[in-house]
DODRENTI-976065 format. One line per field, with one value per residue (C-alpha): x, y, z. Coordinates in steps of 0.05 Angstrom, whole numbers, m for minus. Example, Ala and Ser with C-alpha at 12.3 -4.5 7.8 and 13.67 -1.06 7.14 Angstrom:
2
X: 246|273
Y: m90|m21
Z: 156|143
***
This chain:
228
X: 156|162|203|145|96|156|172|84|78|135|144|74|29|48|24|m34|m47|m32|m81|m134|m116|m131|m174|m223|m214|m237|m294|m326|m313|m351|m405|m423|m401|m449|m407|m347|m343|m310|m384|m371|m389|m379|m453|m476|m411|m365|m315|m251|m254|m215|m158|m157|m164|m109|m58|m78|m69|m17|21|m5|9|80|92|66|113|164|158|160|223|258|255|234|302|364|417|466|431|450|518|527|499|536|487|518|469|471|460|398|372|380|342|288|282|267|223|189|182|152|111|81|72|22|m14|m16|m45|m103|m121|m128|m167|m207|m221|m239|m292|m314|m331|m342|m405|m465|m488|m424|m430|m489|m462|m398|m396|m347|m312|m295|m282|m237|m201|m181|m161|m120|m82|m74|m46|5|23|47|77|127|131|158|210|249|263|291|327|359|397|437|458|498|436|441|374|350|382|354|296|300|322|270|217|259|254|175|159|212|177|250|244|269|250|231|296|329|288|294|331|288|268|188|169|189|156|93|92|104|43|m3|23|11|m61|m84|m79|m118|m177|m177|m230|m277|m279|m290|m207|m231|m240|m157|m167|m219|m160|m113|m160|m184|m107|m133|m185|m124|m114|m186|m208|m249|m328|m341|m422|m447|m512|m575
Y: 460|509|473|471|434|383|373|363|319|277|285|288|265|197|189|225|162|114|137|148|82|42|83|92|11|m4|37|19|m52|m41|1|m16|m94|m103|m48|m88|m131|m130|m119|m156|m144|m214|m225|m172|m173|m225|m207|m200|m197|m256|m236|m162|m195|m238|m190|m131|m170|m202|m139|m94|m161|m159|m84|m79|m137|m108|m34|m66|m110|m57|2|m30|m70|m40|m24|m60|m126|m115|m88|m158|m197|m170|m133|m71|m9|m8|m73|m71|m15|m57|m111|m59|m31|m89|m118|m60|m57|m130|m127|m50|m77|m128|m87|m33|m80|m111|m39|m18|m87|m65|1|m14|m73|m12|37|0|m36|16|m37|m41|32|44|20|41|89|149|113|64|113|146|88|62|131|144|67|84|156|119|76|111|153|98|56|138|141|83|116|176|121|91|163|148|81|87|72|141|158|94|99|153|131|77|112|163|108|70|140|146|77|72|150|189|262|295|234|295|315|245|266|345|340|278|285|308|245|207|261|254|175|180|229|177|122|158|179|108|93|160|137|66|54|96|39|m14|m29|m50|m118|m137|m141|m195|m231|m232|m251|m308|m343|m349|m405|m447|m462|m485|m546|m595|m587|m645|m670|m734|m767|m779
Z: m4|62|115|163|113|106|179|180|125|142|207|240|193|194|262|243|189|235|286|235|207|266|308|249|233|297|309|240|257|327|293|224|219|161|120|135|63|m4|m38|m92|m165|m196|m195|m237|m293|m290|m349|m337|m257|m252|m283|m258|m187|m195|m218|m175|m117|m126|m140|m89|m42|m65|m62|15|42|m9|17|90|85|46|89|153|154|178|145|186|171|98|115|160|87|58|6|m20|m22|m91|m97|m51|m94|m159|m130|m102|m168|m202|m149|m148|m226|m233|m177|m193|m267|m250|m206|m253|m302|m250|m240|m304|m321|m262|m276|m353|m326|m267|m319|m377|m361|m338|m278|m247|m258|m230|m158|m158|m98|m93|m45|m99|m150|m101|m74|m149|m172|m106|m116|m191|m177|m120|m166|m215|m170|m143|m220|m241|m174|m214|m275|m219|m184|m245|m244|m181|m170|m102|m59|m17|m27|m12|51|67|61|98|157|152|160|211|250|245|278|329|349|342|324|272|217|163|171|131|62|62|m9|m33|m106|m109|m139|m81|m32|m75|m75|10|22|m33|12|78|52|37|109|116|76|91|148|107|48|25|39|104|78|80|162|142|102|157|209|164|178|246|225|205|268|293|307|258|271|280|249|276|251|308
***
């Protein structure tokens, strides 16, 4: 990978992905609210939907929050808590393996269900196919990185990835330089993960926002219904 391409993908592209993710979601909500839905296929074919959904969502939510906590928590916090870099890497590998395994099982069940049923195939859009295949590839790359990490348990590469992510979110320059020597599987996983944010506003993934928005209903006052 050329130096220019590396700098673009890991120094500039993250901000492009974030801008498309936020602005695209806002524009779609403003202009196409009737398309803001998960398009459940339960009425067409129940099958193994429940099992696949549970495994997939538990896994992907665990991966999302695990990545956020693992990458964005400053190194000095772990050092203060007395957690060594090698221990943190081991915990991250174990947690990622478990959650990744659940997510993989779930998405394979959902893929088999969707493409194994003629009625479901007929209503499956190009966006649906793109999202499911993209998530699957991103997931497989992430699980593959566990085996690469197992060959160097000193936590050095993990710290470099954390430093890269923290430089990106705090708008500090030269973030890409920290992962120049990262193994290819890590770079591919990062690129695929960032690209998910790019395709997010144009697919049914936008229903994720509704999940967060639903939390606001918990604080609403009860609706009173009185007889006349």
